[in-house]
N, C-alpha and C positions, 0 to 999 in steps of 0.2 A: 504493500500500500504506500502511495506517495503522500507522506504526512505533510510535506510542504504545500502540496496542492489542496489537500482536504482539511488541513488544520484550521483552528479558529482564527489564527492570526491573518489568514488569507481570505477570510470570510467577510464579505461586505456587511452582512448583518451585524457581525461582531463590532465592526468599526462604527456603525450607526449607533449601537448601544453605548459604546464608549463616548461618542460625541455628546449624546444626550445626557449622560451621567456627568460629564465635565461641565456642560452648561448649567446643569442643575446645582452642582457644587458652587460654581461662581455666583449664581443667583442667590444661593442660600447665604453666602458670606457677604456679598456686596449689595444685594438687592433687598435684603430683609431688614427693614427698619421698624417693623412692628414689635411692640413690647419693649423697646429700648427706653432710656431715661432722657432722651433728647427730643425736643419739640421744634419743628420747623415753622417759623412764623414770618409774616410779611413785615416789611420795613416800617409801615405805619403802626403795626401792633407793637413792634420793638420800641419805637419812640414813645408810645403810650405807656407801656410797661416801665420804661425808664423814667418817665415823668411821675409815675405813681410810686416810685421808689420800691419797685418789686425786684429790681436787678441788683445782684450783689457785686458782680464784676463781669467784664467782657473783654474780648480781644478783637482787634481789627487787622485784617490781612488782605492786601490787594490780590485779586484773582480774576483774570480774564475780563478786565474793564469795569469791575465793580469791587466794592469792599465787602469781604466776607466777614460776618459777625458770628462769633461763638461765645456764649456766656453762660452764667449760672444764676438761677433765681435765689432770692433770699429764703423763700419757702417754696416747697413743691407745689406746682400748679396742676389743677385737675384738667385733663384733656379728654373730651368726649367726641365721638365720631366713629367712622369706619376705618378699621385697620386692615392690614393684609399680612399674611404669613409669607414665608420665603417661597412657598409654592404657588403664591398668587391667589390663595383662597380668602375671599373677603369675609370680615366678621365685624359686627357692631359691638363696641366695648368702651369702657371708661377707665382711663389710666391716669397716673400722676407722672409729671415730667419735672425733673430738677434742673436740667440743662436745656439750652435752646440754641438754634442757629437762625441766622437771617442774613440779609444783604442790603446794602444801600448803594446809591449811585455815587460815582466819583465826581462830585461837584462840591463847591465850597459851601453852598447853602445847607446841604444835607449833613456834611461833616460838622459845620458850625452848630447846627441844631442838636446833634448828638453830643457834641463836646460840652455845650452849655448845660444840657440836662444832666450829664454825668457830674459836672463840677458842682451843680446846685445841690445834688443829693449825696455828694461825696462817694460816688461809685468809682471803683478802681477800673481804669481803662489802660490796656496795653496795646502796643502795636507790634506787628511782625512783618518782616520783609516778604515779598512775593517769592513763592517756591520756584527754584530754578528747574525742577524736574517736571513741571507741568507740561512743557512742550513735548518732552519724550513720552509722557503718559498719553497725551492726545495723539501723538504719532503712532504709538503702539495700538491704541484703541482703533485707529483707522486701518492699520496694516494687518493686525492679527486676524480679523474676519476674512480678509482676502487670502491670507496664508492658509487658514483652516479650510476654506472652500476649495482652494487649489489642491490641498493635500487629499481631501476626500474625493475630489474629482479624479485625481491620479489613481487612488485606490480602486474606484469604480471602473475606470478604464482598464486597470490591471485585471480585474475580474472578467471584464468583457473579452480581453485578450486571451485569458485562459480558456474561456468557453469556445472561442473561435479558432484558437491555434494550438490547442493542446497544452496550454499552461506554460509555454516556454517563451518568455520574453514579452507577452502581452501583444499590443498592437504592432510592435516592430516585427514580430514573428508571425504575422497573420498568414503569410504565404508559406510558412514552414509546414513540413509534414507532421501529422499527429502520431505517426508510428514511432514506437520506441523499441529498440531491439530487446528481445527477451533473452535473459542470461541463459546460455546453454546449460550451465550447472543447475539452474533452478527448474529447468524443463524436465520433469520426471516422467512424462508420458512416453510410452514405448508401444511397439506393435502389439505386445501382449495385453495392453489396455484397450485395444480396438478389436472388438469381437464382431463376428458376423460379416466380415469383409475380407475373407482370405484371398480371393482372386485379386481384389483391388490392391492388397498389400504386396502381392507378388509383382504386380505391375510397377510398383514404386521401389522395389528392391534396387534396381539399377540407379535410380536417383540417389538413394542413400549411399551406394557404393561409390558413385562419382564424387559426391561431396566428401567422402572419406579419403578416397584415393583417385584423384583425377588422372594421374599419370597412366593408370591401367588402361584408360580409354583413349587418351590422346596419343599414345604410342601406336595405336592401330588406326589413327586418323578418324576416330569416332567423336562425335559431338553429342553431348547429353541434350535432351530436349530443353529448349529455352523456356518453355512454359508447359505446365500441366494443368489441364482444366478438369475439375471434378464436378460432374453433373449428376444430379439426383434429386429425389423428393426432399422436402424439408425434414430435418431431424434424423437423417441417415448417418450422420457422423463425418461430414466432409471436413469441417474445421478440425475435429479431433484427429482425423487421419493426417492432415497437414502438420499438426503439432507433433504427431508421432514420428513423421519423417524427420523433422528438425531435431527431435529428441534422440533418435537413433543415430543421426549423423553428427550430433553435437556441434551444430553451427548456430549463429545468431538467427533469430526468427522475427521478421518484421510483419506485423499484422495490422491491417486496416480494412475498413468497410468501404464499399464503393461510394456510398453517400458522403463519406468524409472528404472526398475530393471536390464535390459540387458545392459552390457557395453562390451568394447573391452577386458578388463582384466578379466581373469577367477577368480571367487570367489567374485567379487564385488557385484554381484546381490544377492548371498546368504547372504552376510554380511548386505546388505540393508534390506533384509527380516527379519533377526534377530533383527536389530535395530528398524524396524517398529513395530514389535510385542512387543518388550521391551517397547517402548513408549506407546503403547496402553494399556499394562498391568498396567503401572504406573498410567494411567488415567482412569482405569476401574471403572464403566462400560463405554464402548466406542464402536465406530463403525469404522471398517476399510473398506474403499471402494476402490476397484481396478477396474478402468475403462479399457476396452479393455483387459480383462485378457487373451484372446487368444494369445496375443503377447508373453506371458511367459508360458502359460499353454497348449501349443500344445502337441499333443500326441507324446510320445518319441519313437524313433526307427523307424520312418516312413519317407518316402520321399527318394530322391536320396542322397546317401552318408551318411545315418544315421542322427543322431541328432547333435545339437550344444552343445558343452561341457558347455559353460557358461550358456546357457538357461536351460539345463537339470539340472545343479547343483542348479540353482535358483528355478526351479520347485520342486526338491527334498526337498530343505529347506522349501519351502512353504507347501508341504505336511506334513512335520514333525511338523511345527508350528501349522497347523490347527488341526491335530489329531495325535500327536506323544505321547511320554512318558510324556511330560509336558502338563498339561491342560491350557486352556485359558478361565477360568471362567470370565464371564462378558465382554468378547470381542467377538463381532459378526462381521463376515466377510461378506460383501456384494460385489458382483462383477457384472459387466455388460459385455455382449458380444452379437454380432449378428451372431456368428459362433460357437455355442455349439457343432456342429458335429465334430470339429477338436480338442476339448479339450481332455486331457488325461483321461482315464476311472478312474484312481486312484483319480483324482481330483473331479470327479462327484459322487463318491460313498457316501452313507450315512455315517455320521460322519464328513464329510467335508462340502459339499454342500448338506444339507439335503432337502432343499426346492428350487424348481425351479419354477420361476414365469414367464410366457410368457407375455411380455408387447407388445401387438399387436397394430395394427393400430386402431384408434378410429372409432366408428360408427358415424352416423349423429348427435345423441345427444351429443356424446363426442366431436365432432368437434365444435358444437355450444358452448359448455361450454368452450372449449379451446379458441375460438374466443373471448368470453366474458372476459376471464382472460387477454388475450393479448391486448384487446382493452381498458383496463384501462389506463387513462391518454391520450387517443387519442380522440379528439372531433369528433364525428360521426354525419353526417347530418341526417335529419329525414327520407330520402329515403333509408337509409342503413338498410337492413334486414339480421341480422347475421344468422337467421335460413335458409334463402334462400341461403346464401353463403355456409353454411354447406352442403346443399344438392348438391351444384354445385362442391364440392371439394372431391369426393370420393377417397380414397387412400391417402389423405394428412395426414401427421403426425403433431405432435405439432410444430416441427421446420419449416415445410412448411407453416403452418398457421401463425406462428409468422413472417416469412419472407414475407408472403402475406400482412399482415397488415402494416409491415414496408415499403414495396414497395409502398403501397397506400399512406402512410403518406409522403414519399419522393415525389411522384408525385403531391400530393396536395400542398406541399410547393413549388415545382418547378412552379406550375401554379398560385401561389400567392393566394391560398384559405386559409380561416380560419377554414374550416371543411373538413373532408374526406367524400366525397359523393359516391354514387353508381358507377358513371363513373370511379372514381379513383380505386375503388376496382375491377371493371371489367377489366380495363387495367392492374392492378397489377396481376390479375389471369392469364391473357394471357402472361405476362412477365415471371411469374414463370414457366408456362408450356412450352412455346416455345421460350422465349427470347424477347428482345425488337423488336418493329416493325421497318421495314426498308421502310419507305414511300418514300424515295428519290431514291430507287433502280430503275434503268432504265429498263423497261420491254417492249418488243414489243407487239403490239396489238394482234398478233396471239398467242403469248405465254400467254398473259393475258386471252384470250378467252379459251385457252386450260385448264388453271388452273380453270377458273370459271365453265366450264362444268364438269371438273374432280371432283371438290368439290360438285357440284350439284348432281353428280351421287352418291357420298357417302350419301348425304342428302336424296335423294329419296329412296334409299334402306333402310336407317335407319328409315324413316317415315313409310314405308310399313311394315317392320319387327320390329315393335315397342312393342312387347310383353314384353321385358325385358329392353330395352334401349330407351332413349329419345334423340332426336337431340337437343342439348342445344345451339350451336352456330356454324356458318360456316363463314369463311372469306377467302379472297384471298390476304390479306395483308401479304407480306413476313415477316417471323420471323425466325431468326436463319438460319438454313439450309432448312427450309420448305418454299415453295412458297405459301402455303395456307394450311388450315386444317379445319377439322370438328370435333367438340367435341360431343361425344356421352356419355351420363351419364346414369347409371343404375337408374331404377325407385325407387329402394330402395337398401339398403346395402345387398349384397349377400355373404353368406358363401359358397354356393355350386354353381357349374355351370353345368347345364344339357347339354345333347348332342344337344338339339335344340338351346340353347343359343350359344353354340360354333359354330354351323353351321351358325347361323345368323350373328355372329361376322365376320366369314370368308366371308360371302356374302357381308356384309357392307364394308369390306376392299377391296373387288374386284370391288365395284361399280365405283371407279374412272377409272380403266382401261377399264371397260365395256363401260362407257360413252364415252371415247376417241375413242374406236373402232366403236361405233354406229354413233357418230356425225361427227368425222373427218376421220374415216376409216384409222386410223394410231395409232401408239403406241409411248409413250414417256417414259423417265426415271423417271417421277414424281411418278410412282407407286412402286418404288423400296422398300421404307419403308413399304408400304402396303403389299407387297409380303413377306417381312421379318416377319412381325407380323402374317400374315395368315399362313405361313409355321410353325411358332412356335406353334400356336394353334393347327394346324392339327397334328403335330408330337406329341404334348402332348396328344391329343386324342387317338392316336394309341399306343404310348409306355408307357403312364402313367395312363390314365383314363380308359383303357379297353373299348373304344367306337368303336372298329373295329370288324366287324363280322368275318373277315378272320383270324385275329390274336387272337381274344377272349379276355377274361378278365385276362390279364397278365400284369405285370409291367416289361418292358424291359429296361427302362432307368430311371434315377433319375434326378430331377431338382437341386440337390445339386451341389456345385462347389468345388470339392476336391482340397486341397492345392497342391502345385507343387510337382510332383513326387509320389503322393499317388497311382496313377494308372499307373505309368510309366511301359510300357512293357506289360500291361495286355490286354488280348483280350476282346472284348465286350461279354456280357453274352448271345449271340445268334449267330446263324450260318450265313453264307453268304446268304443262301436262305431266311432266315428270314429278313436280312437286305434289300435284294431286295424287299421283300414283304412290308416292312415298307415304302420304297420309293414309291412303287406303290400305297399304301393306302393314303399316304400324297398327292400324285399327284391327286388321285381320289377326295379327299375331297376339295382340292383347285379348281379343275376343276368344280366340282358340285357347289361350291360357286360362281364361275365366271358365270356359265350358269344361275344360279338363279338371280344374279344381272342383267345380260343382259336381261332376260325376264321381270324383274320388270321395268327397264328403258324403254324398248320397249312399255310396256303397259301404261306408264305414261309419254309419250313424252311431252305433253303440260305442265304439272307441272314442268318437268325437265327444259324445256326451260324458263319458267317464273322465276324459282329460279336462273338460270344461268344469265339471263339478269338483274335481281335485284342485283346480286353480282357484275356485271360489272358496275352498276350504283352507288350502295351504299357501295360496298366492304365488308361490314360485316352485317350479319343478325342474330338476336337473335331468341330465341325459338318462341316467339309470332309472329314475322314477318314471320318466316318459315311456321308455321301452318296456318297463315292467307293466305299465297300464295297457300299452298297446299289444303286447305279446303274452298277456296273462301270466305275468310273474317271471318270465324267462329273463335271466340276467345276461348281459353282453359278454362275449368271450374276451379274454385278455388279449390285448394287442401286443405283437412283438416289439421289443424295445431296441432302439439303436444304440450305438456306442455314445458315451458321454461326449458332448462337444465342448471344446476349450478354445480360447483365443490363441492363435498362433503367434509365437515370438518372431523376431526378425530372422533369426537363424532357421527356424522352422519354415517360414515363408520362403527364404532363399533355397532351402533344401527341396521344398515342394516344386519351386520353379525349375531347379536343375533336373529333378526327376521327370517333370513334364517335358522339358526339352530333350532329355535322353529318350523318352518314349517316342517323341515325334521323329527323332533321328533314326531310331530303330525301325519304326514303321516305314520311313522313307527308304531305308536300305532294303527292307523286305520287298517293297514295291519295285525297286530297281532290279533285284534278283529275280523277281517273278517275271518282269517284262523281258529280262535276258533269256530266261528259260523258255518263254513263249516264242521268242524269235527263232530259236533253234528247232522248234517243233514243226511238224508238217502242216500244210495249209488246211487239210481236212479237220484235224483236231482244233485248229484255230477257229474255223467257222463254227464248229460245234460248241466252243466255249464262249463265243462272242455274245450269244443271246443271253445266257445267264448273267454275264457281266453287265450288259445294258439293263437287264431287268433289275439287278441289284442296285444299279446307280440311280434308277428313277425314284425309288422311295427316298433315297438319301437326299437328292436334290429337292424333292418335295418337302421333306422335313426341314431342310435348311431354309427354304422359302417361307415356310410357316413360322420358323423361329425369327427370321428377319422381320416378317410382317408384325409379329407380336412386339418385337423390340421397338419398331417404329411407332406402334400404338402407344 
């Protein structure tokens, strides 16, 4: 922690409090005249008191063009009126005053009148010379406020400079980079701390080895990638992976966000880019990590109204620094984004970001390894099975799993437990997915029955159409905006979705409305989110996956989300007739799913009723209870367990990479030897074996095409 930046001495609020306290002390000592034994009277009153022989003695002293009178009464005089405290709080009171002050004009008549009255009543009168320090007091009283205002203005500007330039020099360093090199010794993150990204770590092994020993690569004429772009959904651990690379290599790590470059003033971002690379060059070999680079690296000249001058100048400077006339030997730029589709093509070309690594969502083994990493330091009960939790959380990324374990720890602490048990993790999973439970929400009996039969409808359809998905849990406890929900989990991690899987998902989503129509002969708004999801799946089947017989195998829409204005004013890439046909096909798919769900519920009315009544009684049913009700008490068979998953260290990732390269080399040698033996064979056997080879190649190319299509999606 930077105590200089965050301490109270550098806090503007602290200085404001000090200033107000200082002014209060001055006012208390110099502005508080209430309650004292000195009365301030007018000159006429002084002369009258003097003539009435009420004055014992007085002194006369020139001061600023008048004679200042200070004296003492013979007897204390009563003074009535409004006084004031040092804090300016007025009060009505009566006091006695022994001393007084007054002033008279510097003229002979006034002085003669006072002198005659004093001589008549034998009043002692003294004179004092004018104080020589009055000039300096007046000068200080004029200059001191100016100095104080200037001082606090300087402090406020210093605070503004900290907020705009990283706290290094205030306004003078406005164009300086905010990035500060992380001490390699303090960076304790290693590859073993990054779980669920084993292939990604293997891709970064070369980067680590280059930073450790560049001579190994330069002797062969090889150049390490100038930039590595990490792309993936939010929360997959892209920043953590970059820190692990720096930790393994033991080099300085400069980290900045893309938004840190963009400021209101044109030229500041470009200046910060230059300063960032200058710092990195001085600390080479080093790593520059730019998080959310799409904030500064968006494509130029797109969108409504053209580009942004400041952002484009910053991007131009970044392009020059990464691959301009000046080289950056020993400086590797790593960047993270989840929107590589909006980045400028000049930024993505070889020479700048040579290597692009997709950091995707972890599979079941990866999720288990992530859970083990984040469960360190958390006491888990004996009934906690991280492997089972990994199976129950498909689609979760590292941030979701870390949040899941943290929520479970908070729940266990709230319940006064000393260990985190399976019930805490189960509740935490529901909180992460749907929000906290609302047990106190008042729900009528009719609405509760509607929700129970609605969710039972989803459950029955999911149990019947269980080829790809398994009903994990169903509940009627309200959470968030949902009155209840059923969790359907895939049997295993899927990279591809078949047409049958999509149709079954649509039918499962329609099970709630079908149950309402069958049991209550009515329709409610509870199925609105089901319709939204079902329509999205059906539209993707028609416009993206080529699963419509009428429209054929074409891509009519993309699931990308273009930035504002990128497609402003553009017509869709199909005609009005095609648009009507798309709507017709989407409606047909959802209607077929609804009819299939209705048929399934009609043929399983008894099981549907049993599950709905159990929901009304217990509110929540897990997978074993659901299957027990559906199959008359038969328990599920135990699933085979896989080997425990662990996060690989740098050495393990390097060894895995070497093994993979050795396997590729061996396969290549086998292919060469096979082709050599084929060339020596006769033409008849050649023609006989050519057909099986082509037949075996066809499925391989088809599978590769499907895999590429999924990756693009």
